[in-house]
VEXMARDO-750251 format. One line per 2 residues: number of its first residue (from 1); their letters; for each residue x, y, z of N, C-alpha, C, CB. Coordinates in steps of 0.1 Angstrom, whole numbers, plus 5000, padded with zeros to 4 digits. Each point is the difference from the previous one (the first is absolute). Glycine has a CB too. Layout:
<atoms>
NUM = a = X,Y,Z,X,Y,Z,X,Y,Z,X,Y,Z | ... $
</atoms>
This chain:
<atoms>
1 = xx = 1537,8822,7084,4991,4999,5007,4990,5011,5000,5015,4987,5011 | 4970,5009,4988,4992,5013,4996,5000,5010,5007,4988,4989,4991 $
3 = xx = 5011,5024,5003,5000,5017,5007,4988,4997,5010,5008,5019,4977 | 4985,4981,5032,4988,5002,5005,4998,5013,5005,5000,4978,5005 $
5 = xx = 5012,5032,4995,4996,5006,5007,4986,5011,4993,5026,4994,5012 | 4969,5018,4997,4988,5005,4996,5004,5016,5001,4984,4978,5008 $
7 = xx = 5017,5030,4982,5004,5009,5001,4992,5012,5006,5011,4988,4985 | 4990,5024,5022,4994,5006,5008,4993,5006,4997,5012,5000,5010 $
9 = xx = 4975,5001,4995,4988,5006,4991,4999,5015,5001,4986,4979,5004 | 5010,5025,4981,5001,5015,5002,4991,5007,4996,5019,5000,4998 $
11 = xx = 4975,5012,5015,4991,5008,4995,4998,5012,4991,4999,4990,5016 | 4997,5017,4980,4999,5015,4997,4986,5009,5006,5014,4992,4978 $
13 = xx = 4992,5014,5029,4998,5013,5008,4996,5011,4989,5019,4994,5020 | 4966,5007,4976,4999,5009,4993,4986,5012,5007,5011,4981,4980 $
15 = xx = 5000,5028,5017,4994,5014,5004,5012,5011,5000,4980,4987,5017 | 5018,5028,4986,5005,5009,4999,5009,4999,5013,4983,5011,4986 $
17 = xx = 5024,4982,5019,5006,5001,5012,5006,5017,5005,5006,4972,4993 | 4989,5025,5021,5003,5012,5007,4996,5004,5016,4999,5006,4976 $
19 = xx = 5011,4999,5033,5004,5000,5015,4988,5006,5007,5026,5002,4995 | 4963,5005,4996,4990,5004,5003,4988,4990,5004,5011,5016,4987 $
21 = xx = 4985,4977,5005,4993,4988,5003,5004,4987,5007,4992,5011,4983 | 4997,4990,5029,5007,4990,5011,5002,4984,4991,4983,5013,5026 $
23 = xx = 5007,4982,4969,4999,4989,4992,5012,4996,4996,4981,5005,4994 | 5029,5008,4998,5007,4995,4997,5010,4999,5008,4991,5003,4984 $
25 = xx = 5014,5004,5026,5009,5000,5009,5000,4988,5007,4999,5021,5000 | 4993,4971,5000,4997,4986,5006,5005,4989,4996,4984,5009,5005 $
27 = xx = 5019,4994,4981,5003,4986,4991,5014,4996,5005,4986,5005,4978 | 5023,5002,5025,5013,4993,5003,4998,4986,5012,5013,5028,4996 $
29 = xx = 4980,4982,5016,5002,4988,5010,4987,4990,4996,5011,5015,5022 | 4979,4986,4974,4990,4990,4994,5007,4991,4994,4983,5014,4997 $
31 = xx = 5027,4987,4993,5008,4992,4992,5013,4991,5011,4994,5021,4975 | 5008,4987,5031,5007,4996,5013,4990,4990,5010,5015,5024,4999 $
33 = xx = 4979,4978,5003,4990,4992,5010,4996,4991,4993,4993,5015,5012 | 5005,4984,4976,4996,4988,4990,5007,4990,5001,4995,5012,4984 $
35 = xx = 5020,4989,5014,5012,4993,5001,5004,4998,5016,5007,5009,4975 | 4989,4995,5034,5005,4998,5010,4989,4990,5011,5014,5025,4992 $
37 = xx = 4975,4980,5003,4988,4992,5009,4995,4990,4989,4991,5021,5018 | 5007,4983,4970,4994,4987,4988,5010,4993,4992,4978,5013,4996 $
39 = xx = 5033,4988,5009,5008,4996,4989,4996,5005,4985,5005,4980,5016 | 4992,5027,4982,4996,5004,4985,5008,5011,4994,4977,4993,5005 $
41 = xx = 5034,4999,4989,5009,5015,4997,4996,5004,4983,5026,4992,5019 | 4976,5020,4981,4993,5007,4991,5014,5014,4994,4969,4992,5015 $
43 = xx = 5033,5006,4970,5007,5010,4996,4989,5007,4995,5021,4991,4995 | 4980,5023,5010,4990,5011,4993,5006,5011,4994,4984,4994,5015 $
45 = xx = 5008,5012,4974,5008,5012,4991,4988,5007,4998,5020,4988,4985 | 4980,5024,5018,4990,5009,5000,4998,5005,4985,5005,5008,5026 $
47 = xx = 4985,4991,4969,5001,5002,4988,4990,5017,5001,5005,4967,4990 | 5000,5044,5003,4992,5010,5002,4988,5001,4984,5023,5015,5019 $
49 = xx = 4963,4988,4982,4991,5002,4997,5008,5003,4982,4983,5006,5029 | 5023,5001,4973,5004,5007,4984,5007,4985,4992,5007,5031,5010 $
51 = xx = 5004,4967,4995,5007,4988,5000,4993,4984,4997,5012,5016,5016 | 4977,4985,4991,4990,4987,5001,4990,5004,4983,4997,4996,5036 $
53 = xx = 5005,5010,4957,4994,5005,4989,5006,4989,4984,4999,5027,5016 | 5013,4975,4993,5011,4990,4988,4995,4983,4996,5024,5014,5014 $
55 = xx = 4980,4986,4972,4991,4984,5003,5009,4991,5006,4983,5000,4979 | 5011,4990,5027,5002,4990,5007,5008,5007,5013,5000,4983,4978 $
57 = xx = 4998,5025,5028,5010,5007,5011,5000,4991,5014,4994,5027,4989 | 4989,4964,5013,4999,4989,5014,5002,4993,4992,4987,5004,5019 $
59 = xx = 5011,4991,4969,4996,4985,4991,5010,4992,5011,4997,5007,4966 | 5016,4992,5035,5010,4987,5008,5001,5001,5016,5016,5001,4979 $
61 = xx = 4974,5007,5023,5000,5002,5015,4992,4985,5008,5000,5032,4996 | 5003,4968,5018,4990,4986,5003,4983,5007,5008,5028,4980,5007 $
63 = xx = 4977,5033,4992,4985,5004,5010,5002,5017,4998,4998,4977,5026 | 4991,5026,4970,4997,5017,5001,4991,5007,5008,5005,4998,4979 $
65 = xx = 5004,5010,5029,4985,5008,5010,5004,5015,4997,4996,4982,5023 | 4988,5024,4973,5002,5012,4992,4993,5004,5020,4996,5000,4959 $
67 = xx = 5012,5010,5041,5004,5003,5016,4988,5019,4996,5038,4984,5008 | 4961,5019,5008,4988,5014,4999,5013,5011,5000,4973,4992,5017 $
69 = xx = 5020,5023,4977,5005,5009,4993,4997,5008,4997,5006,4991,4998 | 4980,5005,4990,4995,5007,4992,4997,5016,5002,4995,4977,4995 $
71 = xx = 5009,5031,4998,4999,4998,4985,5012,4992,4993,4987,5021,5000 | 5014,4969,4996,5014,4999,4995,5004,5011,4986,4999,4972,5011 $
73 = xx = 5012,5021,4992,5007,5014,4985,4995,4994,4985,5031,5007,5013 | 4965,4981,4988,4992,4991,4984,4996,4989,5006,5014,5005,4979 $
75 = xx = 4974,5002,5014,4986,4991,5004,4999,4988,4991,4986,5020,5007 | 5023,4980,4981,5001,4993,4993,5011,4988,5003,4989,5019,4989 $
77 = xx = 5022,4987,5013,5006,4986,5010,4997,4993,5011,5014,5009,4992 | 4975,5000,5015,4996,4993,5014,4992,4985,4990,4993,5028,5022 $
79 = xx = 5000,4978,4970,4989,4995,4996,5010,4987,4990,4978,5024,5002 | 5027,4977,4993,5011,4994,4990,5006,4984,5011,5011,5032,4986 $
81 = xx = 4989,4973,5022,5009,4991,5015,4988,4995,4999,5019,5014,5018 | 4969,4989,4988,4987,4992,5004,4995,4989,4989,4993,5021,5013 $
83 = xx = 5010,4984,4976,4999,4990,4987,5008,4992,5000,4993,5012,4989 | 5017,4988,5011,5015,4987,4998,4996,4995,5011,5022,5010,4989 $
85 = xx = 4976,4991,5026,4999,4988,5011,4989,4996,4994,5010,5008,5023 | 4977,5001,4977,4989,4991,4996,5000,4985,4984,4990,5029,5012 $
87 = xx = 5015,4978,4983,5001,4991,4985,5010,4992,5001,4991,5017,4987 | 5020,4983,5019,5016,4994,5003,4993,4987,5014,5024,5031,4993 $
89 = xx = 4966,4973,5012,5000,4992,5012,5007,4999,5007,4992,4992,4993 | 5017,5024,5010,5009,5000,5010,4994,5007,5018,5018,5002,4973 $
91 = xx = 4985,4989,5033,4993,5004,5017,4998,5015,4997,5015,4983,5020 | 4975,5021,4987,4998,5016,4998,4991,5007,5010,5001,4996,4975 $
93 = xx = 5006,5014,5034,4993,5007,5011,4999,5012,4997,5007,4986,5014 | 4983,5022,4985,4994,5014,4998,4999,5006,5012,4989,4995,4982 $
95 = xx = 5013,5019,5024,4996,5003,5014,4994,5012,4997,5016,4987,5015 | 4970,5015,4987,5002,5022,5001,4997,5000,4982,5027,5010,5026 $
97 = xx = 4982,4997,4976,4999,5010,4983,5005,4984,4991,5012,5037,5007 | 4994,4955,5001,5002,4986,4988,4981,4996,4998,5032,4984,5013 $
99 = xx = 4964,5015,4998,4987,4992,4999,4993,5007,4992,5000,4991,5020 | 4996,5025,4979,4995,5005,4993,5004,5004,4984,4995,5003,5023 $
101 = xx = 5018,4993,4976,5005,5000,4987,4999,4981,4993,5019,5026,5009 | 4982,4967,5001,4995,4985,4999,4986,5002,4991,5012,4990,5025 $
103 = xx = 4979,5015,4980,4981,4998,4993,5005,5012,4988,4974,4994,5028 | 5030,5014,4974,5004,5006,4989,5004,4991,4987,5006,5018,5016 $
105 = xx = 5005,4979,4983,5006,4993,4992,4988,4988,4998,5028,5008,5007 | 4970,4984,5003,4990,4988,4995,4988,5005,4988,5004,4987,5027 $
107 = xx = 4988,5026,4982,4991,5007,4992,5001,5000,4982,5000,5014,5024 | 5015,4993,4974,5001,5004,4988,5004,4989,4990,5004,5022,5011 $
109 = xx = 5003,4970,4996,5007,4987,4993,4996,4989,4999,5015,5007,5004 | 4974,4989,5006,4990,4989,5000,4988,4998,4995,5009,5001,5013 $
111 = xx = 4989,5018,4996,4984,4998,4998,4995,5010,4990,4998,4993,5024 | 5012,5011,4968,4996,5010,4986,4997,5013,5004,4990,4982,4987 $
113 = xx = 5009,5020,5024,4996,5015,5004,5018,5012,5001,4973,4985,5019 | 5023,5011,4969,5014,5010,4997,4998,5013,5001,5008,4985,4985 $
115 = xx = 4979,5023,5024,5000,5018,5002,5004,5001,5013,4981,5008,4986 | 5016,4977,5022,5003,5003,5013,5007,5009,5006,4997,4983,4999 $
117 = xx = 5008,5022,5011,5003,5013,5006,5003,4997,5011,4989,5013,4989 | 5026,4993,5019,5000,5003,5013,5002,5012,5001,5005,4982,5006 $
119 = xx = 4986,5023,5009,4998,5014,5001,5013,5009,5002,4977,4993,5010 | 5031,5002,4995,5017,5003,5006,5004,5008,4989,5008,4978,5014 $
121 = xx = 4992,5009,4979,5007,5006,4983,4992,5003,4990,5015,4986,5001 | 4973,5016,4998,4989,5008,4991,4989,5002,5008,5006,4991,4978 $
123 = xx = 4993,5022,5030,4988,5003,5009,4988,5007,4986,5019,5006,5029 | 4983,4992,4960,4993,5007,4989,4992,4991,4992,5017,5015,5000 $
125 = xx = 4987,4972,5004,4996,4989,4990,4988,4996,5001,5020,4993,5000 | 4972,5001,4986,4985,5001,5010,4999,4985,5000,4985,5023,4992 $
127 = xx = 5019,4970,5011,5000,4983,5004,5008,4997,5011,4998,4992,4978 | 5001,5013,5030,5006,4993,5013,5002,4990,5007,4996,5014,5000 $
129 = xx = 5015,4977,4999,4994,4986,5013,5008,5001,5006,4989,4981,4990 | 5018,5031,5016,5008,5003,5019,4997,5016,5001,5027,4980,5001 $
131 = xx = 4961,5018,5007,5000,5016,5006,5006,5004,5013,4980,5000,4990 | 5018,5010,5013,5002,5005,5013,4991,4996,5008,5009,5018,4993 $
133 = xx = 4995,4973,5021,4992,4992,5006,4990,5013,5006,5019,4976,5004 | 4964,5016,5002,4997,5014,5012,5004,4998,5008,4985,5006,4997 $
135 = xx = 5025,4987,5008,5006,5009,5011,5012,4991,5000,4978,5011,5017 | 5033,5000,4986,5012,4997,4995,5006,4985,5010,5003,5030,4991 $
137 = xx = 5002,4966,5009,5007,4989,5009,5019,5004,5002,4979,4979,4989 | 5021,5035,5009,5016,5002,5002,4999,4999,5018,5008,5019,4975 $
139 = xx = 5006,4976,5026,5003,4989,5015,4986,4996,5012,5027,5012,4998 | 4969,4981,4989,4986,4994,5011,5004,4982,5000,4976,5021,4990 $
141 = xx = 5015,4973,5019,5000,4987,5001,4989,4998,5001,5019,4996,5007 | 4975,4993,4988,4989,4991,4998,4999,4990,4997,4995,5013,4998 $
143 = xx = 4993,4977,5006,5000,4987,4995,4997,4997,4988,4997,4996,5018 | 5006,4992,4975,4999,4996,4991,4994,4986,4998,5015,5016,4999 $
145 = xx = 4974,4983,4997,4992,4984,4999,5008,4990,4985,4970,5015,5009 | 5034,4975,4996,5001,4996,4988,4994,4982,4999,5022,5020,4997 $
147 = xx = 4976,4982,4992,4993,4990,4996,5004,4982,5000,4993,5023,4987 | 5003,4972,5020,5003,4984,4998,5005,4994,4993,4989,5000,5006 $
149 = xx = 5023,4990,4997,4999,4992,4988,5015,5011,4987,4962,4988,5006 | 5037,5027,4994,5008,5009,4990,5011,4997,5006,4985,5019,4992 $
151 = xx = 5027,4987,5001,5013,5002,5001,5006,5005,5010,4997,5000,4982 | 4990,5010,5020,5005,5014,5008,4997,4992,5016,4989,5027,4980 $
153 = xx = 4999,4966,5020,4997,4992,5012,5010,4989,5003,4976,5005,4995 | 5031,4994,4997,5012,4984,5001,5009,5006,5006,4998,4985,4978 $
155 = xx = 5008,5027,5017,5016,5006,5002,4992,5006,5014,5016,5009,4972 | 4976,4997,5028,5001,5011,5018,4996,4986,5010,4985,5032,4993 $
157 = xx = 5007,4961,4999,4995,4990,5013,4991,4999,5008,5015,5000,5000 | 4976,5011,4996,4989,5004,5007,4986,5009,4990,5021,4999,5021 $
159 = xx = 4969,4999,4986,4988,5007,4990,5001,5012,4999,4985,4987,5005 | 5020,5021,5008,4998,5012,5004,5020,5007,5005,4965,4992,5010 $
161 = xx = 5034,5020,4983,5011,5007,5004,5005,5015,5002,5002,4981,4991 | 5005,5023,5018,5001,5013,5000,5011,5008,4997,4986,4995,5015 $
163 = xx = 5010,5012,4973,5011,5000,4991,5001,5019,5001,4995,4973,4982 | 5019,5030,5014,5005,5017,5001,5001,5007,4984,5017,4995,5024 $
165 = xx = 4977,5014,4978,4998,5004,4984,5004,5016,4999,4979,4982,4995 | 5024,5025,4996,5007,5009,4996,4997,5004,4985,5016,4993,5018 $
167 = xx = 4974,5010,4982,4994,5004,4981,4985,5012,5003,5006,4967,4986 | 4997,5036,5001,4983,5006,5001,4990,4996,4986,5011,5023,5014 $
169 = xx = 4992,4966,4976,4994,4999,4995,5001,4979,4997,5002,5034,4994 | 4984,4966,4997,4998,4988,5001,4988,4995,4989,5010,5002,5027 $
171 = xx = 4988,4984,4970,4992,4999,4987,4987,5005,5005,5013,4980,4988 | 4980,5023,4999,4987,5007,5002,4988,4990,4994,5012,5026,4997 $
173 = xx = 4992,4969,4984,4992,4994,4992,5007,4991,4991,4986,5018,5003 | 5004,4976,4990,5004,4988,4990,5003,4987,5010,5014,5017,4981 $
175 = xx = 4985,4982,5030,5006,4989,5013,4994,4987,4991,4998,5015,5029 | 4988,4990,4967,4992,4983,4998,5007,4995,4985,4971,5006,5014 $
177 = xx = 5040,5004,4977,5000,4998,4988,5016,4993,5007,4981,5021,4980 | 5028,4986,5027,5011,4991,5004,4996,4988,5006,5014,5019,5003 $
179 = xx = 4979,4981,5003,4994,4983,5005,4996,4992,4988,4988,5008,5023 | 5006,4997,4967,4996,4993,4991,5009,4990,4993,4985,5017,5001 $
181 = xx = 5026,4994,5001,5011,4991,4991,5014,4996,5009,4990,5014,4975 | 5006,4981,5037,5008,4997,5007,5006,5001,5014,4998,5001,4981 $
183 = xx = 4997,5015,5017,5011,5005,5014,4993,4994,5012,5009,5025,4992 | 4994,4973,5018,4992,5000,5013,5003,5008,5006,4996,4983,5001 $
185 = xx = 4991,5021,5008,5002,5014,5010,5000,4992,5013,4985,5022,4987 | 5023,4973,5018,4999,4993,5011,5006,5005,5013,4999,4982,4983 $
187 = xx = 5001,5029,5025,4999,5011,5009,4991,5007,4996,5021,5000,5006 | 4974,5006,5010,4987,5013,5000,5004,5004,5010,4980,4993,4989 $
189 = xx = 5018,5022,5015,4996,5004,5009,4987,4997,5007,5014,5012,4990 | 4983,4995,5023,4988,4999,5000,4990,5003,5002,5009,4993,5001 $
191 = xx = 4990,5018,4989,4989,5009,4989,5001,4993,4984,5004,5025,5014 | 5006,4963,4988,4995,4989,4983,5007,5005,4990,4975,4997,5003 $
193 = xx = 5036,5014,5001,5006,5009,4991,5018,4989,4991,4987,5027,5021 | 5014,4974,4974,5012,4988,4997,5010,5007,5001,4990,4984,4986 $
195 = xx = 5017,5003,5022,5013,5003,5009,5013,4992,4989,4986,4999,5030 | 5010,4990,4968,5008,4988,4991,4996,4994,4990,5008,4995,5017 $
197 = xx = 5004,5005,4976,4999,4992,4989,5007,4989,4996,4993,5017,4997 | 5006,4973,4994,5006,4989,4996,4995,4995,4989,5006,4996,5019 $
199 = xx = 5004,4997,4976,4995,4993,4989,5003,4983,5001,5002,5024,4986 | 4982,4971,5015,5003,4980,5004,5010,4998,4989,4972,4987,5008 $
201 = xx = 5026,5016,4977,5005,4991,4992,5020,5002,4998,4970,5000,4987 | 5035,5009,5026,5015,5001,4995,5005,4991,5013,5003,5027,4986 $
203 = xx = 5012,4970,5011,5006,4992,5013,4993,5012,5013,5030,4987,4986 | 4973,5024,5013,5002,5011,5012,4998,5012,4993,5017,4989,5016 $
205 = xx = 4971,5018,4987,4998,5014,4998,4997,5003,5009,4995,5003,4981 | 5006,5012,5025,4992,5004,5011,5000,5014,5002,5005,4979,5009 $
207 = xx = 4986,5031,4990,4999,5013,5007,4995,5003,5004,5005,5004,4993 | 4996,5007,5022,4996,5003,5004,5001,5019,5005,5000,4972,4998 $
209 = xx = 4983,5032,5003,5004,5014,5005,5006,5008,5011,4985,4996,4989 | 5018,4993,5020,5008,5001,5014,5013,4999,4991,4984,4988,5023 $
211 = xx = 5022,5017,4991,5017,4996,4996,5008,4995,5016,5002,5022,4974 | 4997,4963,5017,5005,4993,5013,5018,4999,5000,4974,4985,5000 $
213 = xx = 5028,5025,4995,5014,5006,5004,5001,5007,5012,5004,5002,4977 | 4988,5002,5028,4992,5009,5012,4998,4988,5011,4984,5020,4983 $
215 = xx = 5014,4971,5019,5000,4990,5010,5009,5002,5007,4991,4986,4990 | 5008,5008,5026,5012,5004,5012,5006,5012,4995,5006,4976,5009 $
217 = xx = 5006,5017,4997,5009,5010,5001,5012,5000,4988,4993,4998,5027 | 5004,4987,4969,5006,4999,4984,5009,4990,5004,5000,5024,4988 $
219 = xx = 5000,4971,5026,5011,4986,5001,4994,4986,4997,5012,5012,5017 | 4975,4991,4981,4995,4983,4997,4985,5008,4989,5006,4977,5032 $
221 = xx = 5002,5015,4956,4991,5009,4989,4983,4991,5000,5029,5009,4980 | 4964,5001,5011,4986,4995,5001,4999,4987,4993,4991,5023,5002 $
223 = xx = 4999,4969,4998,5000,4989,4995,5001,4997,4987,4989,4999,5017 | 5005,5015,4972,5000,5000,4991,5012,5003,4994,4979,5002,5005 $
225 = xx = 5031,5001,5001,5012,5004,4995,5011,4991,5001,4993,5020,5004 | 5004,4967,5008,5007,4991,5001,4994,4987,4989,5007,5010,5025 $
227 = xx = 4981,4991,4971,4995,4992,4990,5005,5001,4989,4984,4999,5010 | 5018,5016,4983,5008,5004,4988,5009,4993,5003,4994,5020,4995 $
229 = xx = 5018,4983,5014,5008,4995,5002,5000,4987,4995,5001,5016,5014 | 4998,4971,4993,4997,4991,4994,4997,4993,4991,5000,5007,5011 $
231 = xx = 4988,5003,4981,4999,4992,4984,5012,5009,4996,4971,4994,4992 | 5036,5013,5009,5013,5003,4993,5010,4993,5001,4995,5017,5002 $
233 = xx = 5007,4975,5010,5011,4992,4998,4996,4987,4993,5009,5009,5020 | 4975,4989,4980,4997,4989,4994,5003,5001,4985,4983,4996,5018 $
235 = xx = 5015,5015,4982,4999,5003,4980,5013,5001,4995,4979,5016,4999 | 5030,4987,5011,5015,4996,4998,5006,4988,5002,5000,5019,5005 $
237 = xx = 4991,4974,5002,5004,4981,4996,4997,4996,4991,4998,4993,5017 | 4991,5011,4977,4991,4995,4992,5009,5004,4985,4973,5002,5018 $
239 = xx = 5035,5008,4980,5007,5004,4987,5007,4993,5000,4999,5017,4997 | 5003,4982,4989,5011,4991,4992,5017,5005,5006,4981,4998,4974 $
241 = xx = 5027,4993,5032,5012,5007,5002,5008,5000,4990,4999,4995,5021 | 5007,5018,4981,5010,5003,4989,5011,4990,4998,4996,5025,5004 $
243 = x = 5009,4973,4982,5007,4990,4991,5017,5002,5009,4983,5004,4972 $
</atoms>
């Protein structure tokens, strides 16, 4: 008899886990809700940013989720995790600081903008890709307008959504260069500022400046988190089964 059992999907939670980061404290409840409400069972493993520097640290996972909580202990580790998910076509979600570092990784390694920096990590850098927002979004809710036909619009099911933020940094320059190299900015605030990014040629690669972890009370996972869970389960089902 052929063994058709599918292994449980695994997800790497990349970030420096802290009880003081609300998004981190939501994770256990969100994973339980995914299993109970959506039948999306995930084995989740926290990968501290410094550990993510190791070769292949997230390569064998079915999804990579770079969580809020910057400044990270290791910028290099977070960038390595983003790059692995992008190059190995592993389902990926980056939120808040994860969004910022997703753009940073793409700018450096795809666009050749090796000198760009994040102001939170390197405030004196000459070429800042990620800068302090003109108006801090700490604790704010705001409307995000999503491009029709984008992954973000498909996942959320609408071209407009109200989302929660807890950040003070966002992208500033070189966005046309990122677009020219294949990144799609599929969500903007009502002033036209970039809030969502995705890679159309990737199975599932999505990043948002807002924090879907803060959606509701945590008992109903945000559509982006459910979509990552589905992508992880599909990745596990498609992977070769161990002999």
